[in-house]
N, C-alpha and C positions, 0 to 999 in steps of 0.2 A: 504494500500499500504506500503511495506517495501522497504527500509528504511523510517523511517516517514519523513525525510527531504525532500522526494519526493512529499509528499501529496500536491495536488493542484498545482503542477508544470505543466508548459505547456509541451506538447510532440509533435514532428513534425514527420511526415510520408511523405517522399520524393517519389512521384511517378511520373515516366515519362509519359508526355501526348502524348502517341502513340496509334495507333490502337490496339496494342497488350495489352495495359493496361486499355483499356476501361473498363473491367470488374471491376478492382479495383477501379477506380474513381466512377463507379456506385455504388459499395458497401459503398463507403465512403459517398457519397451523401445520400444514403438511411440511413446510420447510424446516420447522423444528424436529421432523422425523417422527410425527404422530400421524399414524393412518386411521381412517374412519371411513364408514359408508357415505357415498354422496347422498344428499338430500336430508341432511340431518336438521331437526327442528332447532332453529336458533333461539328459541325461547324455553327451551328444556334444560333441566338441571344437568343433563349428559353434556350439553353444549358448554355449560359453565365449567364442568369438570375438564372438558378438552383444553379450555383456555387456561385454566389453572395448571394444566399439566406442562403447559409451554414455560412456565416460570422457571428460571435457572438453565434452560436449554439453550443450545447454540445453533444459530442458522447463518448461513453466508448470504449475502445479498449482491445481485449485480445491479449497479448504480449507473444511471446516464444522467449527465447534467443537461437540463433543459431551461427553457425561459418560462417565468410566470407572466401573467397579463400585462405586467408593468415592464417587462423586458429583463427583469433581474433573473440572475441564475438560480435555479432551484434543483434539487435532487429529484430524480424520478427512479424509484425502485422498480426494475424491470423484471425480476426474478428472485426467488428464494430457493437456496439450495441446502440441502441437508448436511450436517457435520457428519461424515461417515464414521467418526470414531465414537460416537455415542449410539446408544442402543435405540432401535426403532421400538416405539410403543403402538400397540394395536389395542386400544380398549374396546370393549363391547358395550352396546347400548343396551339397557334393560327394556327399551321400547322398541317395537318394530314398526309402529305406524308412523310414516313420514309424510307430511303434507306435501303435495305436488308443487306447491307455489314456491317451495324453496329449490333453488338450483345451484349446484355446486359444480365448479371446474374440476376436472380430474387431472 
């Protein structure tokens, strides 16, 4: 990573928790090495557990610099990648019914 002063520094990705951003949250969770069935109910306790399972895990991000509406540089996270040195988690939901309105990218 360049410049070297940023090696090991934390980075934040702000994502709105809306129905339109579900695909992005899904990709982030998968980037932490947590596998789950597509179509999960985002209002369920199981979804909350998936989010909690991300805490303390590592994901690598592919970033591109773009421009905001004012022409200023901004970071655009293009992909999340799993740290292959950490265990993949495959939790199972206690519920099988998933609403069709929730679509996840695989």
